C-alpha positions in Angstrom: -47.3 -23.1 -59.2 -49.2 -23.1 -62.5 -52.3 -25.0 -60.8 -52.2 -23.3 -57.3 -51.0 -19.7 -57.7 -50.9 -18.6 -61.3 -54.6 -19.8 -61.9 -55.5 -18.0 -59.0 -53.9 -14.9 -60.3 -55.4 -15.4 -63.9 -59.1 -15.9 -62.5 -58.8 -12.7 -60.3 -57.5 -10.4 -63.1 -60.6 -12.1 -65.5 -62.7 -10.9 -62.6 -61.5 -7.7 -62.5 -62.0 -7.0 -66.4 -65.6 -8.6 -66.2 -66.7 -7.4 -62.7 -64.3 -5.3 -61.1 -65.0 -5.0 -57.3 -66.6 -8.3 -57.0 -66.5 -9.8 -53.9 -64.1 -12.8 -53.6 -63.5 -15.5 -50.8 -60.5 -17.1 -51.0 -59.8 -20.6 -49.3 -56.2 -20.5 -47.5 -55.1 -22.8 -44.9 -53.6 -22.9 -41.5 -50.6 -24.1 -43.1 -49.1 -20.5 -44.1 -47.6 -21.2 -40.4 -44.2 -22.9 -39.6 -42.2 -23.4 -37.0 -41.0 -21.7 -34.6 -44.1 -20.5 -33.5 -45.7 -19.2 -29.9 -48.5 -21.4 -28.4 -51.2 -18.8 -29.3 -51.2 -17.3 -33.0 -52.6 -13.8 -33.0 -52.9 -11.6 -36.1 -49.4 -10.4 -35.8 -48.0 -14.1 -35.8 -45.6 -14.0 -39.5 -46.7 -16.6 -41.6 -43.6 -18.9 -42.1 -45.1 -22.1 -44.3 -42.6 -25.2 -44.1 -44.6 -26.9 -46.9 -45.3 -26.0 -50.7 -48.7 -26.4 -50.1 -48.6 -23.5 -47.1 -46.0 -21.7 -49.6 -48.7 -21.6 -52.2 -51.4 -20.6 -50.2 -49.7 -17.4 -48.4 -48.4 -16.5 -52.1 -52.0 -16.1 -53.3 -52.8 -14.3 -50.4 -50.2 -11.6 -50.9 -51.9 -11.6 -54.7 -55.4 -11.0 -53.0 -54.1 -8.4 -50.7 -52.4 -6.3 -53.7 -55.7 -6.5 -56.1 -58.2 -5.7 -52.9 -55.7 -2.8 -52.3 -56.0 -1.5 -56.0 -59.8 -1.9 -55.7 -59.5 -4.6 -58.5 -61.6 -6.9 -56.1 -63.3 -6.9 -52.6 -61.6 -10.0 -51.1 -61.1 -11.7 -48.0 -58.5 -15.1 -47.3 -60.0 -17.5 -45.0 -57.3 -19.8 -43.3 -59.1 -23.0 -42.4 -58.4 -25.1 -39.6 -58.3 -29.0 -40.4 -62.2 -29.5 -41.1 -63.4 -32.5 -39.2 -65.3 -34.9 -39.6 -65.6 -35.2 -43.4 -67.7 -37.8 -44.6 -66.4 -39.7 -47.8 -63.5 -41.5 -49.0 -60.0 -41.0 -47.1 -57.1 -38.8 -48.8 -53.5 -39.0 -49.0 -52.8 -35.3 -47.0 -51.1 -35.8 -44.1 -54.1 -34.4 -41.5 -56.8 -37.0 -43.1 -56.4 -39.3 -40.0 -58.1 -36.3 -38.1 -61.4 -37.2 -39.9 -60.5 -40.9 -40.5 -60.1 -41.5 -37.1 -63.8 -41.3 -36.6 -65.4 -42.0 -40.0 -63.2 -45.2 -40.8 -64.1 -46.8 -37.4 -67.5 -45.7 -37.5 -67.8 -48.1 -40.7 -65.9 -51.1 -39.2 -62.5 -49.8 -40.7 -59.1 -49.4 -39.6 -57.4 -45.8 -39.5 -54.0 -45.2 -38.9 -53.1 -42.2 -36.9 -49.0 -41.1 -38.4 -47.7 -40.3 -35.2 -47.5 -42.0 -31.7 -48.0 -39.1 -29.4 -51.7 -39.0 -28.0 -50.9 -35.5 -26.6 -50.2 -34.3 -29.9 -52.4 -30.8 -30.5 -54.2 -29.6 -33.4 -56.6 -27.0 -34.7 -60.1 -28.1 -36.1 -63.4 -27.1 -36.8 -66.7 -28.6 -37.9 -68.2 -28.6 -41.5 -71.2 -26.8 -40.1 -69.5 -23.9 -38.6 -67.3 -23.5 -41.8 -69.9 -23.3 -44.1 -71.9 -20.7 -41.5 -68.9 -18.7 -41.5 -68.3 -18.6 -45.2 -71.5 -17.2 -45.8 -70.9 -14.9 -42.8 -67.7 -13.6 -44.7 -69.5 -13.3 -48.0 -71.7 -10.6 -46.3 -69.1 -8.5 -44.5 -68.8 -5.2 -45.1 -65.6 -4.3 -47.3 -63.8 -1.8 -44.7 -63.9 -4.6 -42.0 -60.1 -5.2 -42.2 -57.5 -3.1 -44.0 -57.4 -2.8 -47.7 -54.0 -5.0 -47.7 -54.5 -7.5 -44.9 -57.5 -9.3 -45.5 -56.7 -12.8 -43.9 -58.9 -14.0 -41.4 -58.3 -17.4 -39.4 -61.5 -19.2 -39.0 -62.1 -20.3 -35.6 -61.8 -23.7 -34.5 -60.9 -25.8 -31.1 -57.7 -26.9 -30.1 -57.6 -30.6 -29.2 -55.4 -33.5 -28.7 -55.4 -37.3 -30.4 -56.2 -38.3 -26.5 -59.2 -36.1 -26.3 -60.4 -36.8 -29.9 -60.4 -40.7 -28.8 -61.9 -40.1 -25.9 -64.9 -38.5 -27.8 -64.8 -41.6 -30.3 -65.3 -44.2 -27.2 -68.1 -41.8 -26.0 -70.2 -41.0 -29.1 -69.1 -44.3 -31.0 -68.3 -47.1 -28.6 -65.0 -48.1 -26.6 -64.8 -51.0 -29.5 -64.0 -48.5 -32.3 -60.8 -47.7 -30.6 -59.6 -51.2 -31.6 -59.5 -50.0 -35.3 -57.2 -47.0 -34.4 -53.3 -48.3 -35.5 -50.7 -45.9 -34.0 -47.7 -46.0 -36.5 -45.3 -43.5 -37.1 -45.1 -41.8 -40.9 -42.2 -39.3 -40.3 -42.9 -37.3 -43.3 -46.5 -36.7 -42.2 -45.3 -36.2 -38.6 -42.7 -33.5 -39.6 -45.8 -31.6 -41.4 -48.1 -32.2 -38.5 -45.5 -30.8 -36.4 -45.0 -27.6 -38.0 -48.7 -26.5 -37.7 -50.2 -24.1 -35.1 -51.8 -25.7 -31.7 -54.3 -22.6 -31.1 -55.4 -19.5 -32.5 -56.2 -16.0 -30.8 -59.9 -15.7 -31.7 -60.3 -11.8 -31.3 -60.6 -10.9 -35.0 -63.2 -13.6 -35.8 -65.3 -13.0 -32.7 -65.4 -9.1 -33.4 -66.4 -9.9 -37.1 -69.3 -12.2 -35.6 -68.0 -15.6 -37.0 -69.5 -18.6 -35.1 -67.1 -20.6 -33.0 -66.9 -24.3 -32.2 -67.1 -25.0 -28.2 -65.4 -28.4 -27.7 -64.2 -31.7 -30.2 -66.8 -33.6 -28.6 -69.5 -31.4 -30.5 -67.8 -32.4 -33.8 -67.5 -35.5 -33.5 -71.4 -36.0 -32.2 -72.6 -34.1 -35.1 -70.8 -36.3 -37.7 -72.1 -39.7 -36.2 -75.7 -38.1 -35.8 -75.7 -37.3 -38.9 -73.8 -39.8 -40.8 -74.0 -43.2 -38.7 
């Protein structure tokens, strides 16, 4: 709580004193949602996080909504899909494999997929669209959303593990599939299955945010840039 919630609140209170009304863009997450969920999440779907990470993100969103309503700051909370493909080293987070299943095989290294279900569906976006949309949100007018409802779900692509494997084979080569190992991790699978599969993009479309078209584009972007 000290690291994830209280630090955010204290920082915002300091900004209120030093630069009242400053534009703030807070990085939240699709992890604020938890089951049971509809197939497609809309703006009216209530966040019910099943993990501590998502709970802390949602708690900070509530603080931001209240401070924005009071005029202390001019803020938006952006809920990220899983951003892929990320360069660099793998992490211990449950969705890390969603980047690793491309990044590691392209380096000749193995990646473990923590569930044996190629129909598993998840929501992802590219680093390039994430960066562009952060800039666009930074420059949105303050009245683009109600003063007490400041969350924006970044647009992405709903895709399955099988579709991602097909994209790896197409752009990286069929041989790379041999470096993917499917091995159930019950803890990770519980977290992954608590997250949404798809989102209604009406609000980000209305706000003029950039939307990725298909998972193949995300994979090709990484391979063209880093491999």
